[in-house]
N, C-alpha and C positions, 0 to 999 in steps of 0.2 A: 504494500500500500504506500505508494509514493505521494508525497505532498503535492497537491494541485491547486491550493488556495494561497494566493499571495497576500501581502500585508494589507493593501488597500481593501481587498475583498474581505479579509478577516475583520477589519474595522467596520465595514459596512454591515456585515453579519452581526457583529456585537451590538451595534447601534439599533438595528432592526429588532433584534431579540429583546433589547432593553425597552424599546417602545412597546413591543407586544406585552411584556411583563407589566409595564405601567398601565396599559389599557385594561389588562385583566384585574390588576389590583384596584384601580379606581372605579371599576364597574362600567366602563364606557361601552363594552361589548357584552352581549347576553346570548344565552342559548347556544345554538349550534355554531354561530359565528365565534363565540368565545372558545369553544372546543377547537375549532380550526385555527384560530389565532394562537392558541396555546401550543398546539402540535407544531405549527410552523415555527414559532418562537423557539421551542425546544430543539427542533431540527437545526435551525440556524446556529444556535448556541453550541450544540455538539459538533457540528461540522467546522465551526470557527476554532474550537479548542483542538480538534484532532488534525486540522489543516488538510482535510480530505473531504471532497464532495463526491458521492457515488454517481451522480448524474454527469459530472464533467468528463469522465473517460468515455461514456456512451456518446456524448456530443463532441468528443475530441477537443475539449477545452482545457486550458491550464492558465491560471493567472499568476503563476510563479515566474519571476524574471529569470531568464536563462543567462548563465555565465557566458562571457564572451571569450 
């Protein structure tokens, strides 16, 4: 499992996960939408921590800067 998430991508994922947590804590989302936001937030947080997104290899994407 090679890292395929770069620094900027990780920061964006952390920010979006933080926003999802805030939305859930403040009660801005309800019902099924709250569940979806929670799942997406957890997925973003996990992928940011492990620096690997399972969808990126399928789409042949990598945001890691390549060494010259």
